C-alpha positions in Angstrom: 0.0 0.0 0.0 1.1 3.5 -0.7 1.2 6.4 1.8 -2.0 8.2 2.5 -2.7 10.6 -0.3 -0.5 8.9 -2.9 -2.0 7.3 -6.0 -0.2 4.1 -6.9 -0.3 1.4 -9.6 -1.3 -2.2 -8.7 2.3 -3.0 -7.6 2.5 0.0 -5.2 4.6 2.3 -7.3 3.7 6.0 -7.0 2.1 7.6 -10.1 2.9 11.2 -11.1 2.4 13.5 -14.0 4.7 12.7 -16.9 5.1 9.0 -16.1 4.9 6.3 -18.8 2.3 3.7 -18.0 0.7 0.6 -19.6 -3.1 0.0 -19.1 -5.9 -2.1 -20.5 -7.9 -0.3 -23.2 -11.2 -1.5 -24.8 -11.2 -2.3 -28.5 -14.8 -3.3 -29.3 -15.3 -6.6 -27.6 -11.6 -7.1 -26.8 -9.0 -5.5 -24.5 -5.6 -4.4 -25.7 -2.6 -3.1 -23.7 -1.7 0.5 -24.5 1.1 2.8 -23.4 0.3 6.3 -22.3 1.7 9.4 -20.6 0.0 10.6 -17.4 -1.3 14.2 -17.8 -3.2 14.6 -14.5 -3.5 12.6 -11.3 -6.6 13.1 -9.2 -9.5 11.4 -7.4 -13.2 11.3 -8.1 -16.2 10.4 -6.0 -17.9 7.4 -7.7 -20.8 5.6 -6.1 -19.9 7.0 -2.7 -16.3 5.9 -2.9 -13.2 8.0 -3.6 -11.5 6.4 -6.7 -8.0 7.3 -8.0 -8.3 8.6 -11.6 -5.7 9.4 -14.3 -6.0 11.6 -17.4 -3.7 10.0 -19.9 -2.5 10.6 -23.5 -1.9 7.4 -25.5 1.5 7.2 -27.2 0.3 5.0 -30.1 2.3 1.9 -28.9 -0.1 -0.9 -28.1 -0.8 -4.6 -28.6 -3.2 -5.9 -31.3 -3.2 -5.8 -35.1 -5.7 -3.0 -35.6 -4.5 0.6 -35.1 -6.2 3.0 -32.8 -8.2 5.6 -34.8 -7.4 8.6 -32.6 -4.9 9.4 -29.8 -7.5 11.3 -27.8 -6.9 11.9 -24.1 -9.0 9.8 -21.7 -9.8 9.3 -18.1 -8.9 5.9 -16.6 -9.0 4.3 -13.2 -5.6 3.5 -11.7 -6.5 0.0 -10.5 -5.3 -1.7 -13.7 -2.3 0.5 -14.4 1.4 -0.4 -14.3 4.2 2.1 -14.2 6.8 1.5 -17.0 9.2 4.5 -16.7 8.9 7.4 -14.3 9.1 11.0 -15.6 9.4 10.3 -19.3 7.2 13.2 -20.6 10.2 15.5 -21.3 12.0 12.8 -23.3 8.9 11.5 -25.3 7.6 13.9 -27.9 5.0 11.6 -29.6 
């Protein structure tokens, strides 16, 4: 478990703005793994519970043989997220 007030991935690593993560993204009836850069880390009240949420920008690197149609930013829950590289936003210009 992380410290109180910290948002972490499923392995307990802290998540911050600019980190490179991998998460499960829906593709029709399937799920693919996608890389993304975290743009915002926050919490939201959902069904009476405080849930950690991340606003991410996909990098375009993902599993599957069909390409993503757009690289729009999206909100995801942090419960199925894994940190790949910390503070990569300055290096990655994708």
